[in-house]
N, C-alpha and C positions, 0 to 999 in steps of 0.2 A: 512611453520608452524612458525611465530613468537616465539622464547621462553620467558619465561616471569621470571621477577626477581626473584632470588631467595629468600626464606625468609617471600613470599606473604601470607596474608592470606583474608579469605573471611569470612565472615557471611552471612550465607544462612539462610533464611527465608522462610519457607516451609506453604503454604497455602492451603484453606481446597476442593479439587479436586482431582478428581481420577488420575490426573495426577502426583499426589506426590509421586506415586512408582519410577516415574524419578527419585525424589531426591535423591536415594539410590545411582545409576550408576551415577549423578553426584558428588555425593560425593567421591565415587571411583575413579573416573578420577582424581577430584582434588588432592587426597592425592597420587596417583601414581607420580601426578609432583611434588610433595614435598611444595604443596601448603597448608596450615594449612586451619582448616576450621571449626566455629562452628557455630551452628543450634541453632534457633529458631522455635518452630512448633507453632504453631495458635491452638487454641480449634477444629476447623473445621478441621485443617490439622490432625489431633490425631485422625481421623475416620478411614483415609485411611493409614497412616504411625504411627508405634510407636516411643516413643521418645528411649527406648532401642534399635531399628533398626538404629536410627540416632548416638544414641553415638556411637555403636559399631564400624560402620565404619567412623566413624571420630574421634574415640578417645577422643572427648570431651564429656563436661558435655552439656545438651539440655535444653535450658531455654523455660521457657513455663508462667510463670504467672509474668505478671505486678506486682503484690504489695507480693513479696516474700520476707519474713522477710530476710531469707540468702540474698540475691541478692540485695535486697535494701535498706540494710543497709549501704552501698557508693555508692547510685545510681546507682545502676545496669545499669541501661537502659542508663543512658547516657554513663556510659564506654563502654558498650555493643557497641553503636553505633558510638563510638570515635578509639575503639581500633581494628580497622581492616582497609584493605587497600581499599576493597571494600565489597557493600552490593548487593548480589544478591537475587530474589525475584522470586522464582518456587516451584510451580506455585504460577503466578500473579493474584488471583481471581479478576472479577469483581468490587468486595468489597474492597479488598484491592488498588486496582485501583482506585479508589472512595474517600477511606480515603486519599490515599497518596496526590492526587489530590485538596482534600477541607483544608486538616492541620488538619483532624480528630487525635485525639490519644488516643481512650477508648481500649485499651487492648496493648500489649508487642510489638506485632510486628508493630504496626500504630504507636507508642509512638517513638520505634526504628528510625523510617523514617522520624518523623519528627524532632529529636532531633540529626538526623547524619550529621555533616559535610563532609561526604567521600560518591563518586562517586557512584551512583546506578543504577545497570541493571536489567530490568523486563522481565519474560517470562513469558507473557500473558497466559491465559487457562481458555477457557467457551465455551458456547455454541455459535453457531456461529450466533444467533440472539442477541444475550447479548455481543458479539463482535459488533456486526455493529449496535446496538441500540446509537444514538444519542448522549444520557445520556455519554460511554462509551468511543466514539467518545473526546465527550469535552473533558473529564477527561484524557482523553491518551497526546489530543490536550496540555493541559496544564502542562502535566510533560513532555512532549517533550521541551517546553517554560522552564522549570523550570529545565534542562540537563538532567534531567534522560534519563537513554539509554533503548532501548528496541531490545531484539532478539525476532523472529518472530512474532504472535504466524502462524503457519503451516495450509495449506488445509489438510482436511483427514476426516475420519471414525472417531465417536466420542464415548465413553462407552452409551449415550443418546439414539444410534442406527440413530443418523443423521450424516450429513458430510457438512464439508465446512472449512470455515477460524477461527480459534478460536482453535485449536488443540496444544498445547505446543510445542516448538521445541524442538528436542531429546536432551539426556543430551551430546553427541559429540558438537553439534551445540554451547551449551551454553556453553562447554567448550574453544569449540575456539574462541567464544565472548571473554570470562573472558581472555583466554591467549592472545587475541590480545589487549587488554587492558591494561595488565601489560606491556606488550611490546611497548605501546606508540601509538600504532593504534588511527587514530583519525576515521574511517569510520568501525566504530563497523558493523560488519557482514552486509556491506554493505550502503551505504548513506541514502538507503531509507527505512529499516528496522523499521520496524513497522509503515509502512503508507500504504493508500490505495491509488491506482491509476488506475480511469477508461478512459479507451482509448477506440473508436468507428475506424472500421477499415472496410473498404474494400466501393463496392459501396454500392447503394439499389437499388429493380428492383419494378417498379410502373406499376401495371399490367394493361394494355389495354384489353385486354378479356384473356381466360384462355391460351392461347399460346405464346402471345404476350407481350411483356414490353418497359418502358422506363428506360434506363440504361446507365454506363458509363465504360469506359476501366482502372478503379482502380483496380489492383490485389489485394489490399490490403498488399504487402509483406512491406512498412515502417513500415506501423502501428503494425503489427507483428512483427517485428522487436524490436519497440519500448517496446510493452509487454516483450519481451524476458529478453530485455533491464533491465526494471523495475524491472521483477521479480529476475534477477541476483544483482540486486540494493538492494534487501530485501524486496521488497514492497508486498504487497497484489496485486495482480493485476486482473481486471473485463476485459473482452476483447469483447466490443458490435461489433459482424461483420456480416455483409452483405456478403451476397456471394461469396464466393472465394473459390480456389483450394487449399487451404494451411492447412497443419494440426495445430491441436493445441498445441499452447507453453507446454512447460513441468511446471506443477503449475502453469498454470493463471486457472482460471475459464471463460470460454467463453460463454456465451449469442448467439445463433445466429437466425438473424431476416432477414427481407426479405426488407420489405418495410421503408422509414422513419418515420412511424407512428409507426412501431415497435421498429425502434429503438429509437425514441425520448422515448416512454414507458419505454424500459428494463435500459435507464440511469438514468430516476428517480427514477425507484424500486433500481438503485445502488447507489444511496446516501444515507448517506453522503457518502464523500472521500477527500483526502488532496490536489488529482490534475487531474482535468480533462482534458484530450486529444482527443480536435474532431479531429481525422487525417484521418476521414472517409470521402470521396466524396459522399455525401448526393445528392440524386437529388432533386435541386429546386423546381420541380414543378411533376404533377400526373394526371392522367385523373381525371375528375371529378365524371364522369360515368362508370367507368370499365363494361364490358360486362359480363355475366354470360356463355356466348355461342359465340364461334368464330366466328368473324365478317367477312360476307365473301363479294369476290365481286360482285358488283353490277353493274346495268346498269349506274347510278350514279356516279359512279369513287369513290375515298376513300371519305372515313366518315371525317366526322369534328369531331376535337379532339379537346373537351371545356377542357382546362388546368387550376387549383389551384394551391396554392404555399403549398407547404409541410411546416410542422413544424420548424422554425429555431432555433434547438439545441445548437448550441454554444450557441447564443444571449439567450436562455430561461436559461441557466444554469449558465451565466456570471451575470444574473440579478436574481438569484432564490432567494428569499425572507431569508427562513427559512436553508437555507443548500448549499449557495454559498460554492463552493471547497476554499481552500485557495490560490491555483492557476489554473487559467484558461488559456487553449493554445487551440489556434486554428489553420487551414493548410489553407492556400492560393493557391489558383493551377490555374495559370492564365499562357495566351499564349501571352499576351501583356503589357508593362509597371506594371511591377511587383511588382517594390517596391511601387508604387503610387499607384496602386490599393488594395496592401496590408495593408497599410496606411489606407486608406479608410473604409477598411474593420473590422480594428482593433479597430479605432473609432465608428464605427457604430454597433458592435456583441458587445462592451464592456469587451472585454477579458483583459488578462493581456499580452500576449504576441501571435504574429503571425508568424509560420515559414511558411515562402514562399517559393515556387517550380515554377519554369518554365517547364509546362508540355507540352509546343509547340513540337511539333514529330521532331523536331530534336533533344532536349534536349534526349528524350530517358528515360523520368523516369516515366511516369505510364506506369507498368510492365516490365521495368529495372530493372537491380541488383544494380543500383548508383542511387547517388542523392547529389546535392547540396541546400544545405538550407539554406537559408537568414532569422535570425533571425531579426525581428521586434517587436521593443517598443516603446513607448512614449518617450523614451530618444534617438534614431536615430537605426540605423539597423548595423548587422554585417553579414558578407559573411563568410562563413565555406566555404572551399576544400569540391571539387567535392569528394566522398568515396563513399566506396561499405553501403549498408544500414545499414547492423549491424554496422557498426564503427560511421555511422551517428546517430543511434537509440542509443548509447552509449555514446557519446560525447552529445546530447541531453538530456537526461537521468539525466546526474551527473552533468548538467549545470542548470537545473529543482530544484533539491536539493539542489543545492548551492541559490539558487535564492529564494527555500522555508525557508531554514535555516534563511538565510536573512531576509526576510519577517516577519519571525515568531521573530525576534528580539535575538537571538541565537546568 
């Protein structure tokens, strides 16, 4: 763990939500590390913690009102926003995030955020549907573009009785993020902190009858490795998985599907997101009329199976009108003319990047533990060395995080 510089100070804004109680532990951790803390308690936050509790732990006055005669004789909100090393918002409610993103300033907390010239770290906390709402996603994207740093949210049970991403990061996680910042860290709690990544995995099974199906040899190992790497980088990860024999990665929401149509529906329901990675080996075709009863052998020989095309998930997401992710990544599994076919796929699908894999039997990629990735973009191609799939996934995730940052102009 990096050590922060001495005499560092934090201005902690406590928003209105049940997670506000965690701010008390955060103050204790900061004071134990000799980091000075001054607190701003919002009107909503005061419903969950008291100013007396914050003052007792921080040893400092608690600020609550924008139009305080005592504080504003010397334009206190300006001084508060400038006389600190880091502004931390925990919990950062949907309302506070929206105000900060839109530049509103109708209370002390939002005015401080607008007036500050210091780095800002937010720890979102809200119901999972609020976190996934397109409005919140737009606000978070704007805040990231403005340079605001994120830690969390995490997945878990919430006070409302529901479960999902939106649970505030634990005080120790926020404390570690603050320490990293003061120590000069650039990848605050991971290069994808506060981002949402949707990944498809494995094969799809297209039924012929109740006991037979069309499938392929994909094991899902590379996709699951990418999901683990993205989660380790701080992202909220949704893994839409076809039938595989792999355990769910820790901290990753896994949506299990069987067919291409089910996968397409699950991906669409998981939008919006920051990065979409279409790593599944989706069956190109399905039987037009799969049978409800097992097809029996007959005197007339094998049955004729009429095939129809499955939904093109990658092309659909690449051309999504209302919720196209900032970065759309496809995979190309080829047995010949690897780069040529991958380039054709890049142009045809409309995605931002293709990861090309040689899946010929000699390569041993499908079902194996190693992979050689070829990164194809409109600017050219780069061949990465052969390595185990976890290492390949980690390199890919960091590459995508850098591309996403560059794309957003930060």
